[in-house]
N, C-alpha and C positions, 0 to 999 in steps of 0.2 A: 714258329714253326717256317723254318725257310725251304720255299719250293721255288720250281725253275719254269717258266713257259719259250714255250720253241714254237715258230712258224718255222718251214720250209716251200719257197717259191719253185717253178722245177720249166724249165725250157719248152720241154713237151709230156705229152701220156706219159716217157719213158722211168717208173720212179729215178733212174739214178740220172736225173739231170738237172740236178739244183742248179741254180744262179742266182740264188738268195739265200738266207738264212741269219734268221731275226730271235735273241736269248735272252731274257728280263726274266730275273729273280724279285722271287717277288717273298712276304711276309717277313721281311727283314724291317730294321726303324727307320723309319722318314730322314733322309739323306743319304743314307746309303745303299741306293739303287744301284743293280747291278745290271748291266745294259750291254750290251755285244751285236754287234750288227757288218756283217761283209757281204759284198759281192761275189759271186764266186764262178767260174768257168769253169762249165760243163764238159763233160770228155769227149763229146761226139758232138757238139756244138752247131745238135740241132734244134729249129725252135723253130716252136709249131706255133703258127698267126694266130688260135683260140688265145694262145699263153699268155705271147704279147700282149694281144686285149687287155687277157685281163690282171696281168700282172707289171705290164710298161715297161717288161724286164729287154732290148736289146740283141741281137748278137755285138753288136758294138756296143755296147754297153760295159758286157764283160770280156771281149777278146783280149784286153793287155790283164785282168787280174788273176790273181793266181788259180789254181786246181784244189778240189779241197780238201786236198792230205796234207798241203802245207796250212792250212786252216787246224788240222785237226788236234794237236798237241792244247791247244787253247781249248780247240768243245770239249774235249777230254776231258781237263782239269777241270772245267765248270762242269758236264752232267756224273763224270761216274758218281757213283754210291747214291745221287740224291733219287729225287721225287719230282717227274719232270710231266709237265700238262702242254695240252696241244691241245686247238679246238678239229673236230672230226682227226684224233690223233692221230688213225690208223693210217692213213695215208703218210701224217710227218715220222714214223716212224718207219712206215716200209718204205720210203725218201730215203730215209739216218741208214737202214740195214740193206735197202738196195748199193747205196754208194761205198758202206764199209764193203760189202762182197764186192762191188766192180775191180775197188780200188788193191784190194785183199789185207783191207787194216786192221790192227787188233778190238779186239769185241771190248764194249764200251757194258757198266754194269749200274741199268736203273733199274726204276720204277717207273710207270709210265698211267695217268690216268684222264680219258676223255671228256673234255670239258665240253659238248655236243650232249652227250650222253648226262653229265650232271644236271646240267640247265633245262634236258628234259622232263627231269625228275623234280626239280627245286620251284621254276617257274612254268607251269602245265599250262597254260591261259596266251601264250605268246603268238603272237599268228603264224610262226618261224623259230626253229634256235638254230638258225644259220649265224657267225660273230658277229654279223655290222649290224641285223637286230635283234639280237639275246644282248649285248655292250650298248646299243643303244637306247633301248626301254632301261634298261639298268643307268644309263645319264653317263656314260663315254664315247666323246668325243674324237674318233681316230679316220685317218688310210687308208680304207678298206684294200688287202691284196700286195702290200708293204710291209717286207714279212716283219719291221721293228716293230711297225705299226700294230700289227696281226699283234706277235708275241704280248704288247703292252696290253692288247682287250683283250685273250688270254689271261693275262694275269690278276687284272679286272676283277673278269670273272668268276676266279681263283676265290677272289680279296671279299670279291659278295653271295660267292655259295658258304664262306665259313658265319659271317652278318647273321645269315639266313638261317643256318641249319646250330647256331649261339652255338661254335665248335673254336677250339685257339686250333690244331694240330688238324692238318691235314688228311690224319690217316684218320679224324673219326668225323669226320666232316663227310668221308667217304663211306665208314660208316654208319650215321647216320640217315643217311638217301641207299642203302642196301647196294655197295659201288665195293668192288674189290681193284688193287690193282696189278697192275699183269709185268712181269718181268717183262727188260726187252731182250728182245729175241733175233739172229741172222741166221735164216737157213742159208746156207756156203753153199755157191755153185763154183767161186771160181776156182779151177786147177791148177796149181803153178804149175811152168815148163821144169818138165824131168829135166837134170841133167846128164839122166842116164838113156 
């Protein structure tokens, strides 16, 4: 069963400040894995020192990169109608929703699950359930806070959760631990200017 894992990095604490996005497809045959990664110029170009410290993305890295709308068609074609996971998914879904609202981009429809919640239920004895801890304990080494690397780690956690629950389909896996998927939603605040 195919699913996707995504990870955003942001320039600041503002949700609509994505500066990179990684997308990885999981649950597909070996050798056919699909990955997508881009640096993104955030709309305001306001970078928080703490965010730079964490993700190592600086203004000069994205100064000449396209903004999110230039990538939207590709992202939409990957995720529309799919099942999408993220680690601490409310953050990533909030970034996507705020960005679509900011640019007044069309709606997208998919269901999402959170691997933080999933890992807390399946591996209760871990010291914590941060992405680097969970993936590391499960045997996956990666560069934390690099969006594509984080998406790969999230996809790996889903794979291990499928094995742990002895399920083939992510819907059965979620059901086995008592979780449900959430529909992706956008709270629209942007009001297009009236011509009259």
